[in-house]
BANURO-101215 format. One line per 3 residues: number of its first residue (from 1); for each residue x, y negated, z of N, C-alpha, C. Coordinates in pm, whole numbers, plus 50000, padded with zeros to 5 digits. Atoms other than C-alpha are relative to their C-alpha. Layout:
N
NUM) X Y Z X Y Z X Y Z; ...
***
This chain:
463
1) 50015 49881 50085 48167 52860 51764 50137 50057 49967; 49870 49940 50025 48455 53109 51727 50023 50015 49851; 49964 49986 50140 48640 53119 51403 50051 50141 49973
4) 49958 49862 50034 48676 53465 51243 50130 49994 49925; 49868 50000 50065 49033 53539 51143 49987 50045 49856; 50005 49959 50141 49088 53562 50766 50047 50143 49979
7) 49952 49863 50018 49264 53898 50820 49892 50103 50038; 50102 49905 49952 48964 54060 50999 49881 50001 49907; 50121 50010 50082 48689 53936 50765 50000 50098 49884
10) 50006 49904 50112 48791 54146 50456 49982 50143 50046; 50013 49862 49952 48826 54466 50662 49857 50029 50046; 50137 49981 49954 48487 54416 50825 49903 50011 49883
13) 50088 49996 50116 48324 54349 50490 50014 50132 49927; 49978 49872 50070 48482 54662 50334 49936 50114 50078; 50061 49895 49919 48367 54876 50628 49848 50001 49985
16) 50145 50007 50018 48012 54752 50595 49956 50054 49866; 50033 49947 50134 48011 54829 50222 50008 50152 49999; 49987 49853 49998 48133 55182 50292 49884 50067 50069
19) 50114 49943 49930 47862 55251 50548 49873 49994 49917; 50118 50015 50084 47598 55117 50313 50000 50103 49889; 49993 49904 50110 47720 55335 50029 49974 50143 50047
22) 50021 49865 49947 47731 55647 50247 49853 50026 50032; 50142 49984 49967 47375 55588 50368 49916 50026 49876; 50076 49979 50124 47246 55558 50012 50027 50139 49942
25) 49967 49870 50059 47428 55872 49902 49928 50113 50073; 50066 49893 49923 47293 56085 50188 49850 50003 49977; 50145 50004 50023 46937 55967 50135 49964 50057 49864
28) 50031 49951 50135 46949 56037 49764 50031 50149 49986; 49973 49856 50003 47109 56377 49822 49883 50079 50060; 50114 49931 49938 46821 56474 50051 49881 50005 49905
31) 50110 50003 50096 46565 56363 49792 50024 50098 49887; 49970 49913 50114 46743 56554 49519 49988 50148 50039; 50009 49860 49955 46763 56876 49726 49854 50046 50009
34) 50141 49962 49990 46393 56868 49787 49935 50013 49863; 50065 50002 50132 46308 56802 49422 50053 50111 49909; 49942 49904 50093 46544 57040 49246 49993 50140 50060
37) 50012 49865 49951 46503 57409 49269 50126 50082 49980; 49881 49920 50032 46824 57548 49115 50125 49927 50043; 49874 50066 49962 47181 57483 49223 50055 49910 49890
40) 49946 50082 50107 47277 57351 48878 49929 49865 49994; 50075 50126 50004 47000 57093 48885 50037 49910 50115; 49961 50081 49885 47096 56984 49233 50137 49935 49979
43) 49867 50056 50026 47462 56941 49130 49995 49884 49899; 50012 50107 50099 47363 56735 48827 49941 49874 50062; 50062 50117 49936 47141 56512 49037 50099 49929 50092
46) 49900 50061 49912 47417 56461 49295 50107 49926 49921; 49897 50068 50080 47668 56377 49019 49948 49866 49947; 50055 50125 50049 47435 56117 48875 49993 49896 50111
49) 50006 50094 49888 47382 55964 49217 50138 49947 50037; 49863 50046 49970 47758 55952 49277 50046 49898 49897; 49961 50096 50104 47810 55779 48945 49932 49864 50021
52) 50071 50125 49975 47542 55525 49027 50060 49924 50119; 49940 50064 49883 47695 55458 49370 50138 49942 49967; 49870 50054 50041 48039 55420 49215 49984 49869 49921
55) 50024 50123 50077 47898 55162 48974 49963 49885 50093; 50039 50104 49905 47739 54972 49261 50121 49950 50082; 49881 50038 49923 48061 54982 49464 50094 49914 49916
58) 49913 50080 50088 48257 54854 49164 49946 49859 49982; 50060 50133 50014 48010 54568 49120 50021 49918 50127; 49975 50070 49874 48038 54484 49489 50145 49955 50012
61) 49860 50038 49998 48416 54483 49455 50026 49877 49913; 49983 50117 50088 48395 54241 49164 49943 49874 50066; 50058 50115 49931 48162 54015 49362 50090 49954 50114
64) 49911 50035 49890 48396 54032 49660 50126 49929 49948; 49882 50066 50057 48691 53941 49436 49972 49857 49961; 50035 50135 50038 48510 53637 49300 49986 49910 50124
67) 50015 50078 49877 48415 53523 49650 50136 49973 50065; 49866 50018 49942 48771 53581 49771 50078 49893 49925; 49928 50100 50079 48911 53378 49483 49949 49859 50028
70) 50056 50131 49968 48672 53090 49557 50045 49950 50136; 49955 50040 49867 48758 53090 49926 50149 49969 50001; 49856 50028 50007 49129 53104 49840 50026 49862 49942
73) 49983 50133 50058 49095 52795 49622 49965 49891 50099; 50038 50099 49899 48913 52608 49898 50106 49989 50108; 49897 50004 49897 49176 52708 50155 50128 49936 49948
76) 49881 50062 50060 49455 52608 49914 49985 49849 49995; 50022 50144 50003 49299 52265 49867 50012 49938 50138; 49989 50051 49863 49267 52223 50245 50145 49997 50047
79) 49860 49998 49961 49627 52330 50308 50079 49892 49928; 49930 50101 50080 49747 52101 50030 49974 49860 50053; 50035 50131 49945 49561 51805 50179 50070 49977 50134
82) 49931 50012 49872 49708 51876 50525 50147 49967 49980; 49859 50025 50027 50061 51888 50385 50022 49862 49941; 49983 50131 50063 50011 51576 50171 49986 49888 50102
85) 50019 50104 49899 49878 51370 50462 50117 49995 50097; 49886 49997 49908 50162 51484 50687 50122 49935 49937; 49883 50059 50066 50427 51392 50431 49981 49851 49976
88) 50026 50142 50024 50259 51059 50351 50023 49918 50126; 49978 50071 49875 50274 50965 50720 50140 50018 50054; 49863 49979 49955 50634 51082 50749 50013 50096 50116
91) 49997 49908 49888 50549 51355 51000 50057 50134 49957; 49959 49864 50028 50684 51706 51027 49882 50079 49945; 50108 49926 50065 50485 51946 50812 49944 50103 50096
94) 50058 49904 49905 50240 52143 51033 49981 50137 49935; 50032 49866 50050 50172 52515 51002 49857 50001 49951; 50133 49999 50059 49876 52565 50772 49937 50138 50018
97) 50072 49874 49983 49607 52831 50804 50011 50084 49875; 49994 49916 50120 49644 53131 50572 49864 50010 49935; 50125 49989 50072 49383 53167 50305 49943 50141 50014
100) 50065 49869 49994 49137 53457 50275 50077 50103 49918; 49923 49908 50083 49339 53611 49993 50130 50039 50069; 49877 49969 49927 49654 53584 50202 49973 50096 50116
103) 50035 49910 49892 49476 53749 50495 49979 50142 49951; 50018 49866 50056 49375 54042 50274 50133 50064 49964; 49869 49947 50037 49730 54075 50145 50077 50044 50124
106) 49932 49963 49877 49866 54075 50501 49941 50128 50060; 50063 49880 49947 49609 54335 50609 50040 50124 49921; 49959 49888 50084 49697 54558 50315 50145 50038 50027
109) 49859 49972 49971 50065 54523 50395 50015 50074 50133; 49992 49932 49871 50007 54627 50757 49950 50144 49991; 50055 49865 50013 49803 54928 50647 50082 50089 49908
112) 49920 49923 50095 50063 55039 50390 50099 50088 50076; 49899 49913 49936 50314 55318 50465 50125 49922 50029; 49878 50072 49965 50647 55218 50620 50089 49975 49881
115) 49912 50021 50114 50828 55265 50291 49956 49882 49916; 50048 50111 50080 50603 55007 50124 49990 49871 50079; 50016 50119 49919 50586 54768 50417 50114 49903 49982
118) 49886 50089 50019 50931 54633 50336 49993 49922 49871; 50011 50073 50126 50825 54522 49989 49929 49869 50022; 50067 50129 49981 50743 54152 49980 49872 49993 49921
121) 50128 50018 50067 50386 54069 49894 49997 49863 49934; 50005 50133 50065 50362 53791 49633 49876 49924 50041; 50113 50085 49963 50144 53504 49741 49925 49957 49876
124) 50076 50049 50115 49862 53395 49511 50050 49864 49956; 49953 50127 50056 49934 53103 49283 49940 49883 50075; 50047 50120 49931 49913 52771 49464 49986 50017 50148
127) 50016 49976 49858 49917 52935 49811 50136 49999 50068; 49875 49989 49925 50186 52899 50080 50029 50146 50032; 49962 49861 49977 50380 53223 50146 49945 50049 50132
130) 50054 49964 49870 50276 53225 50513 49992 49876 50084; 50011 50115 49912 50189 52996 50801 50133 49966 50063; 49871 50025 49936 50544 53036 50937 50102 49943 49902
133) 49905 50049 50098 50709 52920 50612 49938 49887 49920; 50059 50112 50073 50566 52577 50521 50101 49942 49900; 49914 50063 50098 50702 52375 50231 50091 49899 50068
136) 49909 50098 49940 51003 52151 50304 49943 49861 49992; 50053 50136 49992 50940 51790 50397 50030 49921 49874; 49960 50082 50115 51128 51648 50097 49932 50038 49871
139) 50063 49956 50123 50918 51839 49841 49860 49947 49990; 50132 50060 50017 50614 51662 49703 49897 50108 49977; 50106 49904 50026 50284 51851 49707 49950 49988 49858
142) 50044 50000 50139 50110 51939 49384 49902 49889 49971; 50092 50112 50022 49844 51668 49432 49973 49932 50132; 50030 50079 49882 49749 51394 49676 49878 49916 49971
145) 50117 50085 50016 49432 51199 49736 50031 49856 50038; 49962 50134 49959 49609 50898 49894 50139 49969 49950; 49865 50036 50041 49911 50704 49772 50099 50022 50113
148) 49900 49982 49894 50234 50778 49959 50037 49867 50063; 49960 50120 49929 50343 50529 50221 50149 49976 49980; 49860 50039 50018 50667 50341 50154 50026 49879 50090
151) 49965 50117 49920 50856 50072 50344 49947 49875 49932; 50066 50116 50058 50654 49754 50288 50096 49883 49988; 49918 50118 50022 50848 49468 50132 49921 49888 49933
154) 50086 50101 50061 50569 49286 49945 49881 49971 50092; 50113 50039 49916 50265 49110 50090 49886 50102 49994; 50110 49906 50017 50022 49365 49949 50048 50143 50023
157) 49959 49860 49980 50061 49719 50094 49941 50090 49893; 50046 49906 50101 50018 50020 49868 49904 50103 50055; 50085 49896 49941 49871 50287 50096 49884 49936 50077
160) 50118 50055 49934 49517 50218 50217 49981 50063 50138; 50032 49950 49866 49389 50263 50570 49898 50113 49990; 50098 49891 50006 49212 50600 50620 49863 49958 50053
163) 50137 50032 49961 48836 50596 50669 49984 50005 50151; 50026 50005 49857 48731 50492 51019 50118 49957 50085; 49881 50042 49927 49083 50381 51117 50014 49847 49995
166) 49975 50144 49993 49181 50029 51225 50149 49978 50027; 49858 50031 49988 49532 49887 51187 50014 49854 50040; 49968 50134 49954 49644 49581 51385 50149 49978 49977
169) 49862 50020 50042 49965 49436 51243 50049 49860 50036; 49933 50127 49973 50148 49151 51419 50128 49991 49917; 49883 50020 50086 50422 49002 51201 50060 49863 50027
172) 49928 50126 49985 50683 48727 51216 50093 49985 49881; 49916 50028 50117 50850 48569 50914 50080 49873 50022; 49909 50114 49989 51151 48337 50920 50053 49968 49861
175) 49952 50041 50130 51251 48134 50617 50089 49877 50009; 49908 50114 50004 51529 47889 50532 50024 49961 49855; 49980 50054 50134 51564 47665 50227 50092 49880 50007
178) 49910 50115 50010 51843 47422 50132 50013 49963 49853; 49993 50048 50137 51825 47212 49815 50082 49872 49995; 49923 50121 50027 52066 46951 49683 49948 49938 49871
181) 50052 50069 50118 51941 46688 49441 50080 49872 49977; 49927 50120 50039 52134 46419 49255 49921 49931 49889; 50076 50079 50099 51945 46145 49067 50085 49881 49958
184) 49924 50113 50056 52127 45898 48840 49901 49897 49947; 50090 50109 50041 51941 45566 48803 50088 49890 49939; 49916 50101 50065 52119 45347 48546 50032 50042 49857
187) 49960 49965 50136 52305 45370 48214 50152 50000 49995; 49855 49992 50015 52658 45445 48096 50044 49917 49880; 49943 50077 50112 52871 45214 47881 50108 50081 49931
190) 49906 49904 50056 53149 45465 47831 49990 50124 50086; 50010 49878 49921 53174 45825 47945 50067 49987 50136; 49953 49994 49862 53224 45873 48321 49988 49868 50074
193) 50023 50128 49930 53132 45510 48405 49850 49973 49998; 50144 50019 49987 52777 45455 48538 49972 49861 50053; 50049 50129 49951 52612 45119 48575 49862 50026 50060
196) 50128 49974 49936 52335 45163 48830 50020 50061 50138; 49999 49943 49867 52260 45366 49144 49995 50153 49992; 50003 49854 49989 52302 45728 49251 49922 50037 50126
199) 50079 49951 49886 52043 45898 49475 50041 50144 50026; 49958 49866 49960 52196 46200 49650 49915 50042 50119; 50093 49959 49896 51950 46396 49860 50016 50150 50027
202) 49997 49862 49955 51975 46719 50060 49876 50026 50086; 50121 49963 49926 51661 46890 50188 50020 50139 50059; 49983 49873 49930 51686 47165 50449 49871 50025 50080
205) 50129 49967 49939 51366 47336 50563 50007 50136 50068; 50007 49876 49924 51316 47601 50830 49854 50027 50036; 50140 49964 49971 50984 47785 50871 49997 50128 50083
208) 50028 49878 49923 50853 48044 51116 49849 50020 50000; 50143 49973 50013 50514 48206 51054 49968 50128 50077; 50050 49883 49926 50350 48438 51308 49862 50035 49946
211) 50124 49956 50065 50070 48642 51152 49941 50118 50076; 50074 49887 49943 49805 48869 51299 49905 50052 49892; 50076 49941 50109 49655 49103 51041 49922 50120 50051
214) 50083 49885 49966 49369 49348 51085 49947 50065 49874; 50050 49925 50115 49281 49621 50835 49911 50114 50049; 50094 49894 49963 48987 49862 50852 49962 50079 49876
217) 50034 49914 50112 48922 50160 50626 49853 50036 50001; 50141 49963 50014 48557 50180 50518 49987 50143 49950; 49990 49863 50050 48632 50495 50315 50149 50026 49977
220) 49860 49971 50031 48952 50670 50212 50051 49922 49882; 49959 50077 50118 48953 50450 49902 49964 49852 50008; 50043 50139 49989 48821 50118 50033 50037 49947 50137
223) 49963 50062 49873 48958 49886 50302 49980 49850 49994; 50014 50144 49985 48905 49531 50428 50116 49948 50086; 49888 50057 49926 49174 49297 50561 49971 49854 50033
226) 50009 50138 49956 49178 48971 50757 50136 49960 50055; 49868 50045 49959 49500 48771 50805 49990 49858 50053; 50003 50131 49935 49537 48478 51046 50144 49959 50032
229) 49863 50042 49974 49872 48291 51037 50006 49876 50090; 49968 50120 49923 50019 48038 51279 50143 49963 49962; 49873 50038 50061 50308 47840 51132 50067 49886 50075
232) 49917 50111 49953 50590 47615 51247 50102 49970 49892; 49906 50040 50104 50805 47417 51005 50077 49877 50045; 49914 50114 49970 51093 47175 51041 50081 49968 49876
235) 49927 50042 50120 51248 46974 50758 50092 49883 50028; 49901 50106 49987 51561 46756 50745 50040 49956 49860; 49963 50056 50130 51625 46525 50450 50115 49901 50020
238) 49881 50086 49993 51970 46366 50412 50014 49931 49866; 49997 50072 50127 51989 46089 50152 50063 49863 50018; 49961 50140 50008 52134 45755 50051 49880 49923 49946
241) 50118 50074 50042 51860 45497 50025 50023 49937 49864; 49992 50054 50134 51798 45400 49667 49969 49849 50002; 50018 50145 50015 51807 45029 49562 50059 49922 50117
244) 49932 50070 49893 52025 44943 49861 50149 50025 49988; 49856 49982 50003 52397 44906 49914 50052 50073 50121; 49959 49929 49879 52407 45130 50223 50107 50103 49966
247) 49891 49905 50020 52724 45336 50254 49985 50123 50088; 50020 49889 49909 52590 45573 50520 49877 50081 49960; 50115 49913 50027 52359 45871 50482 49891 49975 50103
250) 50115 50013 49912 52014 45849 50628 49935 50136 50015; 50062 49870 49971 51853 46151 50795 49854 49977 50034; 50144 50010 49976 51478 46188 50783 49953 50136 50051
253) 50046 49875 49937 51328 46452 51016 49847 50004 50004; 50144 49979 49989 50977 46594 51008 49976 50144 50041; 50035 49865 49956 50813 46896 51166 49849 50010 50013
256) 50143 49977 49985 50472 47049 51214 49973 50141 50045; 50040 49866 49958 50292 47345 51364 49849 50003 50013; 50145 49984 49989 49941 47483 51373 49951 50118 49919
259) 50064 49891 50073 49698 47725 51215 50024 49985 49851; 49981 50001 50144 49776 47819 50856 49872 50034 49926; 50114 49965 50084 49549 47927 50573 49958 50145 50027
262) 50053 49866 49972 49332 48224 50677 49970 50071 49867; 50020 49922 50122 49312 48502 50416 49913 50121 50028; 50082 49880 49996 49065 48782 50346 50021 50079 49872
265) 49973 49915 50116 49126 49078 50113 49915 50125 50006; 50066 49870 50014 48948 49387 49988 50079 50079 49897; 49921 49914 50089 49129 49681 49825 49923 50129 49973
268) 50069 49877 50041 49000 49984 49635 50093 50084 49914; 49919 49907 50078 49182 50289 49503 49916 50057 49887; 50080 49962 50116 49064 50366 49151 50003 50150 49970
271) 49986 49862 50047 49195 50719 49093 50066 50086 50105; 49929 49903 49917 49336 51033 49251 50128 50037 49927; 49872 49976 50064 49705 51049 49167 50065 50127 50051
274) 49924 49884 49958 49976 51302 49235 50142 49988 49952; 49863 50003 50051 50335 51394 49148 50001 49970 49850; 49990 50043 50140 50429 51225 48821 49866 49953 49944
277) 50128 50058 50041 50082 51068 48813 49974 49879 50088; 50005 50126 49925 50034 50705 48914 49869 49985 50076; 50116 50048 49926 49796 50573 49179 49978 49853 49962
280) 50033 50139 50030 49615 50247 49103 49906 49946 50108; 50078 50064 49895 49482 50017 49376 49972 49857 49956; 50039 50136 50033 49288 49704 49283 49966 49921 50126
283) 50027 50081 49882 49253 49415 49525 49960 49859 49959; 50047 50138 50019 49094 49072 49557 50024 49925 50130; 49963 50077 49881 49229 48810 49799 49942 49860 49991
286) 50048 50138 49991 49064 48487 49908 50081 49926 50105; 49921 50083 49909 49280 48216 50065 49925 49870 50026; 50070 50123 49962 49107 47938 50256 50100 49885 50013
289) 49912 50115 49974 49246 47593 50339 49976 49949 50143; 50020 50035 49860 49210 47603 50715 50120 49924 50058; 49882 50070 49949 49565 47472 50765 50003 49854 49957
292) 49983 50141 50035 49652 47101 50767 50077 49989 49869; 49938 50007 50131 49739 47004 50409 50067 49865 49978; 49921 50119 50032 49945 46734 50238 49913 49874 49991
295) 50089 50116 50011 49638 46509 50195 49954 49952 50138; 50046 50036 49867 49567 46504 50569 50110 49941 50088; 49890 50055 49920 49912 46422 50709 50034 49860 49950
298) 49962 50137 50034 50053 46069 50709 50130 50003 49919; 49883 50007 50088 50299 45991 50428 50077 49872 50027; 49912 50113 49968 50596 45758 50481 50004 49902 49882
301) 50009 50107 50098 50481 45480 50249 49919 49886 50062; 50074 50117 49953 50354 45127 50317 49904 49959 49889; 50108 50039 50092 50025 45030 50149 49968 50112 49902
304) 50021 49892 50095 50070 45297 49880 50135 50060 49964; 49876 49932 50035 50326 45545 49748 50036 49983 49853; 49973 50013 50143 50292 45492 49373 50063 49865 49973
307) 49927 50122 50036 50545 45234 49245 50030 49914 50121; 49969 50072 49878 50630 45139 49603 50129 50056 50056; 49869 49954 49956 50994 45161 49709 50016 49994 50150
310) 49989 50012 49855 50922 45092 50077 49963 50134 50062; 50023 49869 49940 50957 45418 50270 50061 50112 49917; 49940 49885 50067 51080 45761 50176 49904 50074 49908
313) 50098 49924 50077 50756 45893 50028 49982 50141 50048; 50009 49866 49944 50788 46202 50247 49897 50003 50113; 50099 49991 49891 50525 46329 50494 50067 49988 50137
316) 49948 50012 49865 50581 46231 50856 49979 50128 50081; 50026 49871 49938 50438 46569 50959 49985 50104 49891; 50004 49899 50104 50488 46886 50757 49865 50072 50002
319) 50130 49931 50006 50162 47046 50637 50017 50149 50023; 50000 49857 49973 50072 47401 50737 49924 50081 49895; 50077 49931 50103 49848 47483 50440 50025 49940 49864
322) 49981 50047 50138 49842 47446 50064 49903 49889 49963; 50098 50102 50032 49531 47227 50062 49900 50040 49895; 50090 49957 50106 49346 47435 49802 49946 50139 50033
325) 50057 49866 49997 49104 47725 49816 50051 50077 49878; 49944 49921 50110 49238 48009 49603 49940 50139 50001; 50049 49864 50020 49120 48342 49464 50104 50074 49917
328) 49891 49927 50064 49373 48607 49363 49961 50146 49978; 50017 49857 50031 49284 48935 49186 50135 50060 49962; 49876 49933 50035 49554 49193 49132 49983 50150 50002
331) 49999 49854 50001 49639 49559 49084 50139 50047 50042; 49876 49940 49953 49905 49767 49259 50006 50144 49952; 49983 49862 50045 50044 50092 49121 50116 50065 50074
334) 49896 49919 49937 50251 50368 49282 50018 50127 49918; 49969 49884 50083 50426 50644 49090 50096 50091 50075; 49911 49908 49928 50560 50935 49302 50079 50086 49902
337) 49911 49916 50080 50859 51106 49140 50110 50048 50094; 49915 49947 49895 51034 51327 49394 50149 49984 49964; 50031 50032 49860 51236 51217 49586 49966 49852 50024
340) 50027 50142 49983 51150 50847 49523 49857 49969 49959; 50131 50052 50040 50831 50645 49479 50022 49863 49937; 49993 50129 50067 50818 50363 49224 49867 49928 50021
343) 50122 50075 49975 50569 50084 49290 50017 49858 49949; 50000 50138 50049 50475 49736 49177 49858 49947 49995; 50134 50061 50010 50187 49496 49124 50005 49885 49901
346) 50019 50114 50090 50054 49227 48892 49880 49922 50050; 50108 50080 49941 49838 48936 49007 49991 49863 49931; 50025 50135 50050 49690 48600 48910 49928 49922 50108
349) 50060 50083 49895 49612 48325 49164 49943 49873 49938; 50067 50119 50053 49360 48057 49074 49970 49904 50115; 50025 50104 49901 49356 47734 49278 49879 49916 49956
352) 50119 50078 50032 49018 47559 49290 50030 49851 50008; 49975 50144 50005 49014 47191 49204 49930 49929 50117; 50057 50082 49893 48953 46933 49478 49959 49865 49943
355) 50056 50123 50054 48736 46632 49403 50021 49884 50097; 49994 50127 49926 48795 46273 49518 50085 50012 50127; 49909 49990 49886 49093 46339 49743 50080 49870 50011
358) 49919 50120 49975 49306 46066 49898 50113 50037 50094; 49883 49977 49916 49636 46040 50079 50010 49887 50102; 49987 50098 49892 49693 45867 50412 50145 49952 50008
361) 49866 50058 49993 49991 45628 50428 50017 49932 50135; 49971 50066 49874 50158 45445 50715 49908 49880 50018; 50096 50106 49975 49913 45207 50878 49857 50048 49995
364) 50133 49944 50003 49615 45438 50831 49921 49972 49874; 50071 50028 50124 49526 45319 50482 49992 50124 49911; 50024 49887 50089 49388 45563 50225 50037 49962 49858
367) 49965 50019 50140 49536 45592 49879 49924 50102 49916; 50079 49904 50078 49282 45747 49640 50084 50065 49890; 49927 49924 50102 49415 46017 49411 49908 50057 49893
370) 50092 49945 50098 49101 46141 49234 49989 50151 50012; 50014 49855 50006 49062 46503 49126 50138 50064 49981; 49868 49938 50003 49365 46720 49193 49982 50152 50000
373) 50001 49854 50006 49425 47085 49103 50144 50050 49994; 49866 49940 50000 49738 47281 49192 50011 50102 49888; 49978 49906 50109 49894 47498 48925 49970 50144 50038
376) 50027 49858 49977 49783 47858 48891 50132 50077 50003; 49878 49922 49979 50032 48133 48973 49981 50139 49940; 49992 49864 50052 50113 48444 48770 50114 50070 50074
379) 49897 49931 49923 50304 48702 48972 50008 50148 49968; 49980 49856 50012 50451 49049 48944 50118 50040 50088; 49887 49949 49924 50687 49267 49142 50021 50147 49966
382) 49961 49862 50026 50868 49598 49105 50088 50047 50115; 49917 49948 49893 51031 49826 49358 50002 50151 50000; 49990 49857 49983 51126 50176 49462 50023 50030 50148
385) 49986 49959 49861 51105 50357 49797 50056 50139 50010; 49937 49871 49978 51302 50650 49934 49987 50038 50146; 50012 49951 49864 51224 50856 50244 50132 50066 50041
388) 49875 49942 49951 51542 50929 50441 49976 50125 50081; 50043 49882 49925 51370 51172 50678 49852 49983 50032; 50143 50008 49970 51027 51225 50835 49962 49873 50074
391) 50032 50121 49926 51055 50896 51028 50047 49872 49932; 49938 50121 50056 51269 50652 50827 49991 50000 49848; 50002 50019 50144 51241 50514 50474 50049 49861 49967
394) 49950 50130 50046 51388 50226 50273 49935 49967 49866; 50056 50047 50126 51264 50016 49981 50086 49887 49946; 49926 50105 50069 51429 49788 49726 49911 49947 49888
397) 50090 50054 50101 51241 49549 49499 50032 49857 49961; 49987 50137 50052 51210 49221 49310 49861 49941 49984; 50129 50068 50008 50924 48970 49331 50018 49868 49926
400) 49991 50124 50078 50861 48685 49085 49862 49937 49985; 50123 50077 50018 50597 48413 49065 50030 49883 49908; 49988 50111 50094 50547 48158 48787 49887 49901 50028
403) 50096 50100 49955 50374 47841 48910 49981 49897 49889; 50030 50098 50104 50197 47613 48663 50006 49857 50050; 49993 50143 49968 50184 47232 48657 49876 49957 50079
406) 50110 50061 49926 49970 47032 48898 49938 49890 49915; 50070 50101 50079 49705 46816 48731 49925 49904 50092; 50073 50104 49929 49545 46490 48848 49910 49929 49901
409) 50099 50058 50090 49226 46368 48687 50012 50055 49859; 49993 49934 50131 49272 46618 48405 50132 49986 49929; 49869 50018 50064 49633 46518 48327 50110 50053 50092
412) 49887 49953 49921 49966 46655 48435 50055 49889 50087; 49941 50097 49909 50109 46480 48739 50140 49966 49951; 49865 50037 50044 50422 46280 48641 50106 50068 50087
415) 49896 49928 49928 50726 46483 48734 49966 50144 50032; 50039 49862 49973 50528 46807 48767 50051 50091 49888; 49944 49906 50096 50698 47100 48596 49961 50142 50040
418) 50020 49858 49969 50653 47475 48574 50118 50051 50082; 49898 49952 49908 50843 47658 48844 49997 50153 50005; 49986 49855 49987 50973 48014 48868 50066 50032 50132
421) 49949 49956 49870 51026 48176 49205 50036 50148 49991; 49954 49861 50006 51232 48495 49220 50070 50039 50128; 49945 49955 49873 51326 48698 49527 50039 50147 49990
424) 49957 49862 49983 51530 49015 49578 49968 50044 50142; 50049 49955 49869 51392 49224 49866 50058 50136 50034; 49952 49874 49946 51535 49501 50080 49931 50023 50134
427) 50075 49975 49877 51332 49666 50354 50012 50143 50047; 49997 49866 49941 51305 49964 50583 49888 50016 50101; 50106 49967 49904 51048 50138 50803 50047 50115 50088
430) 49973 49890 49907 51093 50352 51113 49873 50027 50078; 50124 49959 49933 50800 50545 51259 50035 50055 50137; 49977 49953 49864 50808 50581 51636 49912 50119 50034
433) 50094 49891 49977 50498 50802 51654 49887 49986 49899; 50112 50002 50095 50165 50857 51482 49928 49867 49996; 50079 50123 49989 50037 50515 51586 50082 49873 49981
436) 49919 50121 50002 50329 50269 51591 50121 50021 49911; 49879 49999 50082 50601 50191 51338 50054 49858 49989; 49933 50128 50015 50846 49909 51269 50043 49983 49856
439) 49965 50029 50138 50894 49746 50929 50074 49868 49994; 49922 50123 50019 51161 49489 50837 50028 49984 49851; 49974 50031 50141 51222 49316 50504 50086 49874 49993
442) 49909 50112 50021 51501 49081 50392 49990 49956 49856; 50011 50054 50134 51456 48851 50093 50105 49895 49973; 49899 50097 50042 51719 48650 49903 49952 49935 49870
445) 50046 50071 50118 51615 48381 49654 50103 50001 49889; 49911 49997 50116 51759 48404 49304 49980 49879 49909; 50017 50126 50071 51626 48069 49174 50011 49885 50099
448) 49976 50114 49912 51688 47720 49313 49875 49956 50072; 50124 50041 49936 51321 47665 49396 49949 50102 50102; 50042 49894 49909 51294 47987 49600 50071 49984 50134
451) 49929 50001 49871 51370 48000 49974 50126 50086 49995; 49873 49927 50003 51731 48103 50021 49993 50130 50080; 50004 49884 49912 51646 48347 50298 49860 50015 50060
454) 50122 49967 49928 51334 48517 50429 50022 50132 50072; 49988 49877 49920 51327 48777 50705 49865 50025 50066; 50135 49967 49952 51000 48951 50794 50004 50127 50083
457) 50013 49884 49910 50923 49189 51079 49851 50029 50020; 50139 49958 49980 50596 49385 51098 49997 50121 50093; 50019 49886 49909 50470 49623 51365 49854 50048 49985
460) 50138 49949 50014 50157 49807 51237 49967 50101 50109; 50048 49913 49893 49959 49976 51515 49866 50058 49956; 50121 49932 50049 49695 50233 51418 49916 50046 50118
463) 50095 49959 49897 49386 50291 51631 49901 50102 49942
***
């Protein structure tokens, strides 16, 4: 079906109204001539008919103005949505179709005398000046239905997948942790003189996690996500054996690889935001325990680990999962404020308790542990993103998690303490085309319990 140009439609409508009015006038003039006998009566009848036709034409003009205004608002909303989606994806702003009101203004300008043709015609409020003069890329539109896309540095993305679209995101994360621990076992008789033993231990851990993530947009405000990780970890522990007189360091090596904990998430955008108006996205994540956990690997202890000094007490194979099913609700917010976008999230992770668990020690024996529950995690993060051009953007942020104590049989595990994990993050995104982009993020730990270094690479592919 051909689309009628907005410039032709008003002229055609005006011509039709004129023909209609002329037909009514001529018919009524003929009736009046036949009915009236004197010239004065005929003139009066014609004047009344002209007045009536003028009233009808004025009413039609008012109706046309109302219809034009409504169509202009619809076209403005459509143009605004096109511009917002283009800027959110980092693309060049396309030429938008002129509205009906703009088409009438252009037609009037073309029909005006040459002296008036040079005068600029003001565009209606909220309308682009013309299709050849779109708004600049760096200027935010007056409203948006979707949150703006920023360089992803946190696990939870802010912008949702459009309805009917599928995003496949392969990712690779590298992490490195080095901790030094000194334990003094003994007592002092005078300052600086220790009677007893010193346990000096260094733990260096390297991890590599390959993740395949799939996201599908059910609607423009609702999406589903499935994440499948495959992990490799290697740990080196350097220590002096406690309760011995050894003068040499002992190195304990352990590694592991395999499927990690599969995750499923659902996200929903609560509101329609815009410039200086925040977007809110709620999400719910379920983490399974498909990966090998600490209760399934063999621990370097003989007979048992509790009150047993034989062995290191460390796992002979590093686990790939946490060992606990977990449910994590959270909310993410984005606040566009040209030229940057502020964003962050708040979440709570609940670890489900495991009943009647046991640990395997050297020799294949089982050491019962009872009911164990890992500490819950409160987390929040803050960041800001800046678009450098239509293809590249950068983000800077901070992520913090507060981990509670682990309990065993309803009591705190001896030695279990609350832990705070803090990470500074810097990331960037480069869009190759409408379907493929590259995202990198670098994290630096700011607390001793946080990995010293994390480097993540993501390649989202849109279908």
